[in-house]
C-alpha positions as CSV (number, residue, x, y, z in Angstrom):
1,M,103.1,93.0,152.7
2,G,106.8,93.5,151.9
3,A,108.2,96.1,149.5
4,L,109.2,93.5,146.9
5,S,105.8,91.7,147.0
6,R,104.0,95.0,146.5
7,L,106.2,96.1,143.6
8,L,105.8,92.7,141.9
9,S,102.0,92.9,142.2
10,H,102.2,96.5,140.7
11,L,104.2,95.2,137.8
12,L,101.9,92.2,137.2
13,L,98.7,94.3,137.4
14,A,100.2,97.0,135.2
15,G,101.1,94.5,132.5
16,I,97.7,93.0,132.5
17,A,96.0,96.4,132.4
18,V,98.2,97.7,129.5
19,I,97.7,94.5,127.4
20,G,94.0,94.6,128.0
21,L,93.8,98.2,127.0
22,A,96.0,97.7,123.9
23,L,93.3,95.3,122.6
24,V,90.8,98.1,122.9
25,A,92.7,101.4,122.3
26,V,96.4,101.6,121.7
27,P,96.8,105.3,122.6
28,L,95.0,104.7,125.9
29,A,97.3,101.8,126.6
30,V,100.4,103.9,125.9
31,V,99.2,106.6,128.3
32,T,98.3,104.1,130.9
33,A,101.7,102.4,130.6
34,A,103.5,105.7,131.1
35,V,101.4,106.6,134.2
36,L,101.9,103.2,135.7
37,Y,105.6,103.3,135.0
38,A,105.9,106.6,136.8
39,H,103.9,105.2,139.7
40,V,106.2,102.1,140.0
41,V,109.4,104.3,139.8
42,A,107.9,106.6,142.5
43,D,107.3,103.5,144.7
44,V,110.8,102.3,144.2
45,V,112.2,105.7,145.2
46,W,109.9,105.9,148.2
47,D,111.0,102.4,149.3
48,I,114.7,103.2,148.9
49,R,114.3,106.3,151.1
50,R,112.2,104.5,153.7
51,L,114.5,101.5,153.9
52,G,117.5,103.8,154.1
53,R,116.0,105.6,157.1
54,R,114.6,102.3,158.5
55,A,111.4,104.2,159.2
56,D,108.1,102.2,159.3
57,V,109.9,99.1,157.9
58,S,108.3,95.8,158.7
59,V,110.4,92.7,159.5
60,D,109.8,91.1,156.1
61,E,111.2,94.1,154.3
62,T,114.6,94.0,155.8
63,V,117.4,91.8,154.5
64,P,119.4,90.0,157.2
65,S,123.2,90.5,157.1
66,R,125.2,87.5,155.9
67,R,127.9,87.3,158.6
């Protein structure tokens, strides 16, 4: 699974989880949103570092040059 696909799935699942929790308990939804936001930001930072070093990068995560 590529980095963008993984991040998109994180965002979709986080949105569904927060909306679902907001229907039950708003304070829990706020805490969950904050934790999931921090998780997605950490994933983005990790992906940027990993792609910058080209370590453990699958073919679908690289962007071909436009020459």
